[in-house]
N, C-alpha and C positions, 0 to 999 in steps of 0.2 A: 431481325424474325428467325434468328438463329438458335435464340435462348431457348434451352430445355424447358426451364421454368415457364415461360411465356407460351412454348409448344404444348407443353402438359396441360397449363390451365385452358388453353384455346380448344385443345380435345375434348376435356372433361365439360367445357360449357357445351360446344357441339354437340357430346354425346347425349348430354341432360336432358337439350331441348328435343332432338331425336326422340329420345326414350318418352318426353312427357306427350310429344306429339303423334306418337304411336298410341299411347295410352288413352288419349283422348278420343281417337278416332275408335280404336277398339270396344272401349267401352260404350262410347255412342252406338256403334253397330250393334253389339249385345242388348242394349237397353232398348235399340228400336225393334229388334226382333222379339225380346220378349214383351213389349207393350203391343207389337201386332198380334202376337198369341193371346194374351190376356182380353183383349178385343175381340177376337174370334171366340174366345171360351163363352165370354160374357152374352154376346150375340147369340152364340148356338144355345147358351141355357134361358135367356131371354123367349128365344123362339120355342122351346120345347115348354116354357109355361104357357105360353100362348095357346098351344095346341090343346094343351090339359083342359 
């Protein structure tokens, strides 16, 4: 396991997997927050229309 070629590719693969995992959770978190805000906005608009 001292071969630089193997170490390079192992580091590249592990870095890629870590980056992909980070992006999945980051985008999921942002999308969940946006969906929550969208639902809140739609609920407020609907409540405003019912009062009129």
